[in-house]
C-alpha positions, 0 to 999 in steps of 0.5 A: 499499500504505502509502495503504490500511495507514495508513488501515486499520492500528494497525501502520502509522499509530498513529492509527488504532485496531488493528481485527485483533480485528473483522476475524480471525474472520471471516477464520478462518471462511472460510479465509484466516488458519490459526491454527495457522500465524500465522507475523506474531504472533511477530514481535517488534516490532523485526522491524516497525520493520526492516519500516519502514526497507526500505518507507522504501527501497524507496519512496526506490528507486521515487520515484528510477526515476519521476522518470527520462525512462521506461525502455523494458525490453527485456522485460517487467518484470512477468514477469521480477519473476514470476521472481525470485518464483518461479524454478522456475515456467518 
């Protein structure tokens, strides 16, 4: 995610020009974005900074887990993650 955004998003990488003004009209036309529901457009800057800190914490945790010997989960990890994100699905 970092590599993708870092090469394309001015918020993720100040050295990259923002392209939202070029991409947004096509996203609206194709129905990917509803201009009446732009929830992220109203986020204050400090929330973006907080998100950056949270992403760094997750990245650090992922690095710790990557450095451990192979972990064998008793259940399918993807299924557990789906259950956490949408508990009403099952």
